[in-house]
C-alpha positions in Angstrom: 0.0 0.0 0.0 1.2 3.5 -0.8 2.6 5.7 2.0 0.8 8.5 3.7 1.7 11.9 2.2 2.2 14.6 4.9 2.4 18.2 3.7 4.4 20.3 6.0 7.6 19.6 8.1 6.7 21.5 11.2 6.3 19.9 14.6 2.8 18.6 13.8 3.7 17.0 10.5 6.9 15.4 11.9 5.0 14.1 14.9 2.4 12.5 12.7 5.1 10.9 10.6 6.9 9.4 13.6 3.6 8.3 15.2 2.7 6.5 12.0 6.1 4.9 11.8 5.7 3.6 15.3 2.7 1.8 14.0 4.6 0.5 10.9 3.0 2.9 8.4 5.4 4.6 5.9 5.1 8.3 5.1 6.5 11.0 2.8 6.9 14.4 4.3 6.8 17.3 1.8 8.9 20.2 3.1 8.8 23.3 1.1 11.9 24.6 2.9 15.5 23.5 2.9 15.1 21.1 5.9 16.4 23.3 8.7 15.0 26.2 10.6 16.4 29.3 12.3 16.4 29.2 16.1 13.9 31.7 17.5 14.0 31.8 21.4 10.9 34.1 21.4 8.8 31.4 19.8 8.0 28.9 22.5 5.4 26.4 23.3 3.7 25.3 26.6 3.1 21.5 26.5 0.9 19.6 29.0 2.2 16.5 30.6 0.7 14.0 28.2 1.8 15.9 25.0 5.3 16.3 26.3 5.3 12.5 27.0 4.1 11.9 23.4 7.1 13.8 22.0 9.5 12.1 24.3 8.2 8.6 23.3 8.7 9.5 19.6 12.0 11.3 19.8 13.6 9.4 22.7 14.8 12.7 23.9 14.2 14.0 27.5 12.7 17.3 26.4 12.4 18.3 30.1 16.1 18.8 30.0 15.8 21.3 27.2 12.9 23.2 28.6 11.6 24.3 32.0 8.8 22.7 34.1 7.7 25.6 36.2 7.9 25.4 40.0 4.8 27.7 40.2 2.7 30.4 38.7 1.8 33.8 40.3 -0.8 36.3 39.2 -0.5 39.9 40.3 -2.9 42.8 39.9 -1.0 46.1 40.4 1.0 45.1 43.6 -1.4 42.5 45.0 -1.1 38.8 44.6 -4.4 37.5 43.2 -3.6 33.9 42.6 -0.7 31.5 43.2 -0.2 28.0 42.0 2.6 25.7 43.3 3.2 22.6 41.1 3.8 19.2 42.7 3.0 15.6 42.3 -0.8 16.2 42.2 -0.6 19.2 40.0 1.9 18.5 37.2 3.7 21.5 35.8 3.5 22.2 32.1 6.7 22.2 30.0 7.8 25.5 28.5 10.2 24.9 25.7 11.5 26.8 22.6 9.7 25.5 19.5 12.9 25.2 17.5 14.2 22.7 20.1 11.1 20.5 19.6 11.5 20.7 15.8 15.2 19.8 16.0 14.5 16.8 18.2 11.8 15.6 15.8 14.0 16.1 12.7 16.7 14.1 14.3 14.3 11.3 15.1 12.9 11.3 11.5 16.4 11.1 10.1 16.9 7.8 11.9 13.5 6.4 10.9 13.5 4.3 7.7 9.7 4.5 7.3 9.8 8.3 6.9 11.1 10.0 3.8 11.5 13.8 3.9 11.5 15.7 0.5 12.9 19.2 0.9 12.4 22.1 -1.4 9.0 20.5 -2.4 6.2 22.9 -2.6 2.7 21.4 -3.2 0.7 22.8 -6.1 -1.9 20.2 -6.9 -3.8 17.2 -5.5 -5.8 14.6 -7.3 -8.0 12.1 -5.5 -9.0 8.7 -6.8 -10.8 5.7 -5.5 -7.6 3.9 -4.4 -5.4 6.8 -3.4 -4.1 10.4 -3.7 -1.6 11.9 -6.1 0.2 15.1 -5.2 2.4 17.3 -7.4 5.2 19.5 -6.0 7.1 22.3 -7.7 10.9 22.2 -7.5 13.9 21.5 -9.5 12.3 18.3 -10.9 8.6 18.7 -10.4 7.6 15.4 -8.9 4.3 13.5 -8.7 3.9 11.7 -5.4 1.5 8.7 -4.9 0.0 8.1 -1.5 -2.8 6.3 0.3 -3.9 9.4 2.2 -2.7 13.0 2.4 -2.6 15.1 5.5 -2.2 18.9 5.4 0.0 20.0 8.3 1.1 23.1 6.3 0.1 25.9 8.7 -2.4 28.8 8.7 -2.0 29.5 4.9 -2.4 25.8 4.1 -2.1 25.0 0.4 -3.9 21.7 1.1 -6.9 23.5 2.6 -7.1 25.9 -0.3 -6.8 23.2 -3.0 -9.7 21.4 -1.4 -11.7 24.6 -1.3 -12.3 24.4 2.5 -13.4 27.6 4.1 -11.4 28.9 7.1 -13.7 31.4 8.9 -13.0 33.2 12.1 -11.5 36.3 13.5 -8.1 37.9 12.7 -6.0 39.7 15.3 -8.2 39.0 18.3 -5.2 40.2 20.4 -1.7 41.4 19.7 1.3 40.8 21.9 4.9 42.2 21.8 7.3 39.4 22.6 10.9 39.4 23.7 13.3 36.7 24.8 16.1 37.9 27.1 18.6 36.5 29.5 18.2 38.3 32.8 18.0 37.5 36.5 14.4 38.0 37.9 13.3 37.5 41.5 11.0 34.5 40.7 13.4 31.7 39.7 11.6 28.9 38.0 8.1 30.5 38.4 6.0 32.1 35.7 4.2 35.4 36.3 1.1 37.2 35.0 1.1 40.8 35.9 -2.1 42.8 35.2 -2.2 46.6 35.4 1.4 46.9 36.6 1.7 50.0 38.8 4.4 51.6 36.6 1.9 51.8 33.7 -0.7 54.5 33.4 -4.3 53.5 33.8 -6.6 53.0 30.8 -6.5 50.6 27.9 -2.8 50.9 27.5 -2.2 49.6 31.1 -2.5 46.1 29.7 -0.7 43.1 31.2 2.7 41.4 30.9 3.5 37.7 31.2 7.0 36.3 32.1 7.7 32.7 31.5 11.1 31.1 32.4 13.2 29.1 29.9 16.5 27.3 30.5 19.9 29.1 31.1 18.4 32.2 32.7 16.3 33.1 29.6 12.8 34.5 30.0 10.0 35.0 27.4 8.1 38.3 28.1 4.8 39.1 26.4 3.1 42.5 26.6 -0.6 42.7 25.7 -0.9 45.6 23.2 -3.9 47.9 23.2 -6.4 47.5 20.4 -5.5 49.1 17.1 -2.5 49.1 14.8 0.1 50.6 17.1 3.5 50.1 15.5 5.9 48.3 17.7 9.3 49.7 16.9 12.6 48.5 18.3 12.8 51.6 20.4 9.4 51.2 21.9 10.0 47.5 22.7 13.3 48.3 24.4 11.6 51.0 26.4 8.9 48.4 27.5 11.6 46.0 28.5 13.6 48.5 30.6 10.4 49.8 32.2 9.1 46.4 33.1 12.4 45.0 34.5 12.9 48.1 36.6 9.4 47.8 37.9 9.9 44.2 38.9 13.2 44.8 40.6 12.1 48.0 42.4 14.9 50.1 41.1 17.1 50.6 38.0 16.9 48.2 35.1 19.1 45.2 35.7 21.6 43.9 33.2 20.0 41.9 30.4 20.8 40.3 27.0 18.2 40.7 24.4 18.1 37.5 22.3 15.0 37.7 20.1 11.8 39.8 19.6 8.6 39.7 17.7 4.9 40.5 17.6 2.5 37.7 18.2 -0.9 37.9 16.6 -3.7 35.9 18.1 -6.2 34.6 15.5 -9.3 32.4 16.0 -10.2 30.4 13.0 -11.6 27.0 12.4 -11.8 25.0 9.1 -15.3 24.0 8.1 -14.2 20.5 7.3 -11.1 18.5 8.4 -11.6 15.7 5.9 -12.4 15.6 2.2 -12.2 11.9 1.1 -8.6 10.8 1.5 -7.3 14.3 2.3 -7.3 15.5 5.9 -6.1 18.6 7.8 -4.2 18.9 11.2 -2.6 21.6 13.3 -2.8 25.2 12.2 -4.1 24.2 8.8 -7.3 23.1 10.6 -7.5 25.6 13.5 -6.0 28.7 15.0 -6.4 28.9 18.7 -4.3 31.4 20.6 -6.7 32.7 23.2 -4.2 32.6 26.1 -0.7 31.3 26.7 1.3 29.5 24.0 -0.7 26.2 23.6 -1.4 26.2 19.9 1.3 23.6 19.3 -0.1 21.4 22.1 -3.5 21.2 20.3 -1.8 20.4 17.0 0.1 17.5 18.6 -3.2 16.2 19.9 -4.5 16.3 16.3 -1.6 14.2 15.2 -1.9 11.7 18.1 -5.7 11.3 17.4 -5.3 10.8 13.7 -2.2 8.6 13.6 -3.7 5.4 15.1 -6.9 5.8 13.0 -4.8 6.1 9.8 -2.8 3.1 10.9 -5.9 1.0 11.3 -7.2 1.8 7.9 -3.8 1.5 6.3 -3.3 -2.0 7.7 -6.9 -3.3 7.6 -8.6 -1.4 4.8 -10.8 1.7 4.6 -13.2 2.3 7.5 -15.1 5.5 7.0 -16.6 5.8 10.4 -13.2 5.6 12.1 -11.7 8.3 9.9 -14.8 10.5 10.2 -14.4 10.4 14.0 -11.2 12.4 13.7 -13.0 15.5 12.7 -16.0 14.8 15.0 -13.7 14.5 18.1 -11.0 17.1 17.5 -13.1 19.8 15.8 -15.7 19.6 18.6 -13.1 20.2 21.3 -11.5 23.1 19.4 -15.0 24.6 18.8 -15.7 24.5 22.5 -12.5 26.2 23.4 -13.1 28.9 20.8 -16.6 29.6 22.1 -15.2 29.8 25.7 -12.6 32.3 24.6 -15.2 34.4 22.7 -17.4 34.5 25.8 -14.6 35.2 28.3 -12.2 37.5 26.6 -14.5 40.5 26.5 -15.2 40.1 30.2 -11.5 39.6 31.1 -10.4 42.6 29.0 -13.3 44.8 30.3 -14.5 45.8 26.8 -17.4 48.1 26.6 -18.3 48.0 30.2 -19.3 44.3 29.9 -17.1 43.5 32.9 -19.5 45.3 35.3 -22.5 43.5 33.8 -21.1 40.0 34.3 -21.0 38.4 37.8 -17.5 37.7 39.0 -14.8 39.3 41.1 -11.4 40.5 39.9 -9.9 37.5 41.7 -12.2 35.2 39.8 -11.1 36.8 36.5 -7.5 36.3 37.4 -8.1 32.6 38.3 -9.8 32.2 34.9 -6.8 33.8 33.1 -4.4 31.6 35.1 -6.2 28.5 34.1 -6.2 29.5 30.5 -2.4 30.1 30.6 -1.8 26.8 32.3 -4.0 24.7 30.1 -6.8 24.2 32.6 -10.4 25.2 32.9 -12.8 26.2 30.0 -10.1 28.3 28.3 -7.3 25.8 28.4 -8.3 22.3 29.3 -7.8 19.8 26.5 -11.2 18.3 27.1 -12.5 14.7 26.7 -14.2 12.9 23.8 -17.3 12.2 25.8 -19.6 12.6 22.9 -17.4 10.7 20.4 -19.1 8.6 17.8 -16.6 5.9 18.9 -18.0 5.9 22.5 -19.6 2.5 23.3 -23.3 2.5 24.4 -25.3 0.5 26.8 -22.6 -1.5 28.6 -24.2 -3.3 31.5 -20.9 -3.6 33.4 -19.6 0.0 33.1 -18.6 1.7 36.3 -17.3 5.3 37.0 -13.6 6.0 37.9 -11.8 9.3 38.5 -11.1 9.5 34.7 -14.3 10.3 32.7 -14.8 8.2 29.5 -13.1 9.9 26.6 -10.5 11.7 28.8 -6.8 11.0 28.9 -5.9 8.2 31.4 -3.7 8.8 34.4 -0.2 7.6 34.0 0.2 4.7 36.5 2.8 1.9 36.8 1.7 -1.3 35.1 3.1 -4.8 34.6 3.6 -5.7 31.0 3.1 -9.2 29.6 6.8 -9.9 29.8 6.7 -9.2 33.6 8.5 -5.8 33.4 7.3 -2.7 35.2 6.6 0.2 32.9 4.5 3.4 32.9 1.1 3.2 31.2 2.0 6.0 28.8 5.0 4.1 27.6 2.6 1.5 26.0 0.6 4.1 24.0 0.9 4.8 20.3 1.8 1.3 19.2 -1.5 0.7 17.5 -2.9 -1.7 20.0 -5.7 -1.2 22.4 -4.7 -1.5 26.1 -6.7 -3.6 28.5 -5.7 -2.8 32.1 -6.7 -5.1 35.0 -6.6 -3.4 38.5 -5.3 -6.1 40.8 -3.9 -4.9 44.2 -1.0 -6.9 45.5 0.3 -8.2 42.1 3.3 -5.7 42.3 4.9 -7.7 45.1 4.7 -11.1 43.4 6.5 -12.4 40.4 4.2 -12.5 37.3 4.4 -16.3 37.1 2.5 -16.6 40.4 -0.6 -14.7 39.4 -0.7 -14.8 35.6 -2.6 -18.1 35.7 -4.7 -17.4 38.8 -8.0 -15.8 39.5 -9.6 -13.8 36.7 -6.4 -13.6 34.6 -7.0 -16.7 32.3 -10.5 -15.6 31.5 -9.4 -12.0 30.8 -6.5 -13.1 28.7 -8.9 -15.2 26.6 -11.2 -12.2 26.2 -8.4 -10.0 25.1 -7.2 -12.5 22.5 -10.7 -12.6 21.1 -11.1 -8.8 20.6 -11.6 -7.5 17.0 -8.3 -5.6 17.1 -4.9 -6.3 18.6 -4.7 -5.5 22.3 -2.1 -5.6 25.1 -3.0 -6.9 28.5 -1.5 -4.9 31.4 -1.9 -5.2 35.2 -1.9 -2.2 37.6 -1.9 -2.3 41.4 -4.2 0.7 41.5 -5.9 3.4 39.4 -7.6 6.5 40.8 -11.2 5.7 41.7 -11.0 2.1 40.3 -12.0 -0.8 42.6 -10.1 -4.1 42.7 -10.6 -6.4 39.7 -12.1 -3.6 37.5 -10.9 -3.6 33.8 -10.0 -0.4 31.8 -10.1 -0.3 28.0 -7.8 2.4 26.7 -7.4 3.7 23.1 -3.9 3.8 21.4 -3.8 7.5 22.0 -4.4 7.2 25.7 -8.1 8.1 26.0 -10.2 6.0 28.2 -12.9 4.0 26.4 -14.7 2.5 29.5 -14.1 0.8 32.8 -15.9 -2.5 33.5 -16.6 -4.1 36.9 -14.8 -7.4 36.5 -14.1 -9.5 33.5 -17.0 -9.1 31.1 -16.0 -10.5 27.7 -19.2 -9.4 25.8 -19.0 -5.8 27.1 -15.2 -5.7 26.4 -15.7 -6.9 22.8 -18.6 -4.4 22.2 -16.5 -1.5 23.6 -13.5 -2.5 21.4 -15.7 -2.8 18.3 -17.3 0.6 19.0 -13.8 2.1 19.4 -13.0 1.0 15.9 -16.1 2.7 14.5 -18.4 -0.2 14.7 -18.3 -3.4 12.7 -15.9 -3.2 9.8 -17.8 -3.2 6.5 -17.2 -5.5 3.6 -14.0 -4.3 1.8 -15.8 -3.6 -1.5 -18.5 -1.4 0.1 -15.9 0.5 2.2 -13.7 1.2 -0.9 -16.8 2.4 -2.8 -17.5 4.9 0.0 -13.9 6.0 0.3 -13.9 6.7 -3.4 -17.0 8.9 -3.3 -14.9 12.1 -2.9 -16.1 15.0 -0.9 -17.9 14.2 2.3 
C-alpha cells in the first residue's frame, strides 16, 4: 500500500510521521523549505504532561532537560497577589520549551526512521484524488508526482492543502496582539511564571495592559506584553523601552543587566476550518484551526490532532478503509476546538473589560485572574484539552460499566503497570503502538512475580477475552488506578483516551466496547472502498 503523504515539516507534520512509523505505516513528508530552521528563542510552546510525554516517546529525547517545568505560577494585579499555583505531584507542571528545540528533536528522530522520507524544497501545487489513493504534485527542480494512500495537510495557517480542497477557514483575525521578547536576565522568581495585570508603573486605561513572564533554561525568559487595540507600530525603540520599564518595575529600582536574544509581535487569531476531511485528504494543526486565546498552547493542540489521527490512519492502512473511524477524527477534534473557541469568545470581553461588559457579568477581579491563570496553564474552560465524551466511537449500553476518576473519553492517568513480559513500565510508555490497552486493576500483584498470578484468579478468562477482541490488544496489570475498585478492567485507546471501565471480566462488554472504538463493525471491503472513493464528504 502507498505511504501517507504529509504536507508540512513543522512539529505537527513530523510528529504525525513518527507516530505512523511507530505503527509501521510509511510516510512521505513534503517540506517546502531546505530542511532546517532558524532558532527563535521568542517562539515557544507550553506543553501539557501528556503531549510532552508523546514527544519524548517519539524522539527518545528527554525534552524536560531542554525546557523548564515551572515550579509555580503567580498572578499579580497592580501590587497585589491575586492567585498563586505551586506545582507538585498532584498538579503536574507544564513544560515550557522553545519550538525550534522541539522541531530539531523531531527532525533528528525522523532522520533515523527508515519508514519516513522527507522531501525538501518540495512545494505542493496540486492534489488529485482517486478511489484507491491520492496523487500530489510538487514544484521544485524536478517537479515530482507523489503517490499516497492518504494525504494530511500540516502546512500551517496559509495551508495550500486546505485551499486546494476549497475548504473555508472562517474566524477572527488579530483577536489580540502581543509584543514578545526573549532575554537573558535575573528575575526574582526563579523557575516560576508570572502574569502581571495593570502593573503600577503603567498608566491607567486601555494601554495599562498586562505582561507575562515565562522562564526558559539558562536564565532566559520570554516576556509578552498585551498591546492595546488598534494598529500601534511596535518599533525596536518602543520595545526596548517596555523591556527596561518592566524590568525596573519588577526589581524595584534601576533596570538590571540583560541580554536581548529575540523579539517579535505575536498575533492571536481564532479560525476553524469548516471540514477537516475531504475523502482521502485531511487537515491537522494550524491548517485546521488557529487557537491562541491565552498562553502558547497552539502547538499542544496540533500535537493532539496528530496523536488522534495517527492510530486511525494506521488501522485503515493495515486493515482497509473504515469511513466511520476516519470521520471520528473530525468529530472528536473539531468539537473540542470549537468548545475552546466559544469559551474564549465569551470570556475575553469580560476579562479585558471591553465596553463595560465586565461590570455586567458576575465575578470578582480575583475570579477573573483565576480564569486567566487556568487559561495560561492549560486548565479550565479556556485551556483544558477536554474529553471525547460525545465521540461517535464511544460505546453505548454497557451493563458492566462503572465510573472512575477519569471520565470516559479523557486522557488516562499515568500509573505503573506490569507488561506481559513481567516488566514494570508506565502506562503512557505503552501508548501509540496501534494496539488497544486492557488494564486489570489487581492490588498486590506488584509484590509477586508474574508467574505466580498470571494463571490465577480472573487472569486466564481476561486473557482469553483480550485474545478474542476484533483488534490487537495488550493486557496490562496495575496495582491501582484513581477511583477504580479491585478487579475492574479499563479499556484504553492507542492515543491514551479511556474507552470504558468495567466491573470485573465481562467478555461481551469488552468486545462491544472495542468494536465501538474502531467505529463499529468493519464493512465489507468492496463497500468500504466504494464509500472511500466517493470524494467530498
